[in-house]
Residue, then its C-alpha position, 0 to 999 in steps of 0.5 A: x786474565x781471559x778474554x771471557x772474564x774480561x767481558x763479564x767484568x766489563x758488563x758487571x761494571x756497566x750493569x752497576x754504572x746503569x744503577x748508579x746513573x738511574x739512581x742518581x738521575x731520578x734523584x736529581x730529575x724530580x719533576x723532569x720527565x727527560x731525565x726520568x726517561x733517561x733513567x729508564x733508559x739507564x735502567x734497561x742498559x743496566x738490566x741488559x748488561x747483567x743478562x750477559x753476566x747470567x748468561x756467563x754464569x751458565x743460566x742460558x735461558x734467562x740470560x737469553x731472556x733478559x737480552x732479547x729485552x733490548x727493544x725497551x732501551x732505544x724506546x726509553x731513549x725515544x721518550x727521553x729525546x722527545x721530551x728533551x728536544x720538545x722544551x725551552x724555546x722549542x714546542x712542536x706539534x709533531x713532537x706533541x703527537x709523539x709524545x701522545x702515543x709514546x705508551x703505544x711505543x711501550x706497548x709494542x716493544x713490550x709485544x716485540x720482546x714477548x714474541x721474541x720470547x716465544x718463538x726463541x729469537x736468541x741462543x747462545x754459542x760457546x766461546x774460546x774458553x767454552x763460556x757461553x755467548x748470546x746470538x741472534x736466531x733467524x727469528x731474531x731478525x724482527x727483534x734485532x731490526x725493531x731496536x735499529x728502527x726505534x734508535x734511528x727513529x730516536x736519533x732523528x727527533x734528535x736531529x730535528x731539535x740540533x736544527x731548532x734549538x741553539x745555545x747550549x741545548x744545540x751543543x748538547x745534542x751535538x755532544x749526544x750524537x758524537x756519543x751516540x756513534x761512539x756507542x754505535x761503535x761499541x755495540x756493532x761488534x755484539x752482533x757479529x756472531x750473529x752474522x757467523x763473524x768469529x771475532x770477540x767483541x773487544x770494543x764491548x769492554x768499553x761499554x761503561x764509558x758509553x752510559x757515562x758519556x751519554x749522560x754527562x752530554x745531556x746534563x752538563x749544561x743543566x746541572x753544574x755540579x756534574x762537571x766538577x764530578x767530571x773533572x776529578x773522574x778525568x783526573x783519576x783517570x789520568x793517574x791510573x793511565x800513569x801508573x799503568x805505564x809506571x808498572x809496565x816500565x817497572x817490569x821491563x827494567x827491574x830485572x836488569x837493575x838486580x830487583x829479581x824479585x820484583x821482575x818475578x811478580x806477574x805484571x797483572x799483580x802490580x797493576x792490581x795492587x797499584x790500582x787498589x791503592x789509587x781506589x783506597x786513595x780516592x775514597x779516602x781523599x775527600x773525607x781526609x781533605x774535610x777532616x784536614x780543613x776543618x782541623x786548619x780552619x775549624x768552624x768553616x763549612x766551604x763546598x761547592x754547593x755553597x758557593x754555588x748557592x752564593x753565586x746564584x743568589x748574588x747574580x740576582x742583585x738588580x742593584x747595589x743596596x740589593x747586592x749588599x743586602x744579599x750579600x750581608x745575609x748569605x754571610x750571616x747564615x754561613x757565619x752566623x754572625x752580623x757582618x758589615x758590608x761597604x761597597x765603595x764606587x769611585x766612578x760615582x764619587x760615593x759609597x753603598x753601606x749597609x742598611x743594617x743599623x747594628x755596629x759590627x766589629x766585623x766588616x767587608x770593604x769592597x772597593x774598585x780601582x780603575x777597571x778592577x773590584x777588589x775587597x779588604x777585611x776590617x776587623x778580622x784580625x782576632x777572627x778564627x783561620x775558618x772565618x777569615x778563610x770564609x770571609x776571603x772566599x766570599x769578598x772574591x765572589x762578591x767582587x766579582x758579582x760588583x763586577x757583573x752587576x756594574x756592567x749589567x746597570x752600565x747595559x740598562x742605562x744605555x738601552x734606556x737613553x737609546x730609548x729616551x733619544x728615540x723618544x726625543x726624536x718621535x715626540x719632536x716629528x709630532x710636536x713640529x707636526x702639532x705646531x703647523x697644524x694649531x699655529x694656522x688656526x690660532x692666526x685665523x682666530x686673532x685676525x677675526x677678533x680684530x672688530x670684537x670688543x675691546x674687552x673681548x679681543x684682550x681676552x682672545x688674545x691673552x688665551x692665543x698667547x697662552x696657546x702659542x707659549x704652549x706650542x712654543x715650549x713643546x718645540x723646544x722641549x722635543x727638539x734637538x739642542x746644539x749649544x753655541x758656547x761663548x764666554x757669558x757674563x753671568x751678573x749681566x745675562x741675568x740682569x737682562x732677564x730681570x729687566x725684560x720680566x713682568x715681575x708684577x710687583x715681586x722684589x728681586x734681589x741679585x748677588x752675583x759677582x761681576x767677574x763670574x763667567x762661564x763657557x754657555x750657549x747664552x740664548x739656551x742660559x737665558x730660557x733657563x732663567x726666563x722659565x725659572x723666574x717666570x715660574x716663581x714669579x707665578x706663585x708670588x703675583x698678588x702676594x705681600x712680601x713677594x721676594x726672589x733672590x738669585x745668587x752665584x758663587x764659583x766652586x773650586x775643584x781639584x784642577x783649574x778647568x774643572x771649576x763650577x758655578x753654583x747658582x741658587x734661586x730662591x723665592x719666598x712662595x708657597x713651599x712645593x709639595x712633597x710628592x712633587x718633590x725630586x725627580x718627578x718636579x722637572x719631568x714634562x707635564x708635571x706642574x701645580x701652577x694653574x694654566x701652566x703647561x709643565x714643560x718649563x722645569x723639563x726644558x731647564x733641565x734638558x738645557x742645564x743636562x746639554x751643558x753638563x750641569x745639574x739642577x735640583x730642588x733643595x730644601x733651604x732653611x731661609x726659603x721655601x723654594x729653592x732651585x739650584x743649578x751646577x754648571x761647569x765654568x769651562x766647556x769640556x774638551x770637543x763639547x763647544x757644540x752639542x746636539x742632545x737628540 
């Protein structure tokens, strides 16, 4: 094949690739100004390459005019570079000004093109087989210099972006520089004839690869589907190279094997036939693949777009229930059937189920084993192969999303814990300072009331005790809890607290076996019962038949060291308002008790949490108010003393 014909074919392929790439970019760009400018660069490159084809076909003047329009190519690339760099986390004033004057760059480039046409900046010479090839005249030096200058400015903008950006943007810019070096290597041979260098521009035969690599470097991290296309393209390219090598080997050894007819066939014909067969295979592969998939798995329509949609929407889940809701919606949309998702989380010893009340016969159960998430299909025995394939693919993707959500929730929980600890440290420092500043004037007030009338002195003393209790509660709540664990007989401890409490006529009943013991900090545990009893008495005071009942039992676990002590504190006082029930009741400064600090139950919860236990407000059929404490009977290993701050 003549070299000039190979060059013409390469330019024609580059032109077609430029048009197709520009159309694809405009279709995907929508309102993205950077991709629109890159599409303009692709169109100008397609036109420039087509100018060489026109020149080779004998239309010299038209071809020269088209090629002399090359300053518009780097102008479009400069426009793209400015928009690409000046986006995301980078917003530079200098780039804003360059973007404002970009119309003047276009006008200047157009003026250079018109001047080049006017002064005859291009000409044509004959190559070895008398085909015409473009060269710059002496007057065209300005055209070439301006084109190089704009290209250098565009790459300077990219260099600035590489310095400012990070992550995928920085990687894209680095890839563009690599592709730019490849393009410079290919384009350099284009100007050799203009400087009298008699060398055929072999590198330009690979020019179609420049535009494709450039676009891939730009959109690889923005449009994920292009990576799948690049994967297939490289696969077919590798297959092409293998076939070419195979044909070369056949041409050499066929004569020696007695296949003279095959040996007499020109190698280029064998290559052409093989490439044609490969091209036909590439064209019909996807339709055949879809047709066979629909035959084997009727009713299924799985493709890359569906999988990408599933993945992106599942990643938006903020909780387990939200993840289930999204999953069921996606499955119902894909299969047009109601499918139940059951999520079993063994670490939390519970399960999250679908919010749907309908009893679906098709279900996907997702569960965790050790650190892996797995799934199983329930009720799919009579489903079609296509439906089952859809469920299996979705189940695998959903399991992966469960792992991602679990990791995300763990990070969020750790961050909340860190912020809570930081808040307690700050609150502790503030409380200590306030206690010091408040107790001094309180002591002075107490001493100043010594000569006051008895009734006045009693009233002041009561209020001073209330203020001192508030200061003490703040110090307990905000301070660090260092537990000194020991064997504590529960019945004796609660009896001691009740004997010292001011019950004001409240009748109490104790249902605790004498042999119930637990490893705990006796002082802290006393504080728990003091707060709970004082809180109950405050609401039972002056109430007829006021009664307080404290009972306890041992709840045996799977192992001897996992037993728990369940303690319930009942009273027949007024029930707690519904808005205050739940976790709100144990938050600081939340109270309905007149004169209360709002820290009593918050302190109880801190002490119980430090012991590794739980406290809840329960709805009990026989009692208006019930607080339930669940404490481990034995301290966990290594937890003899524990600082929660």
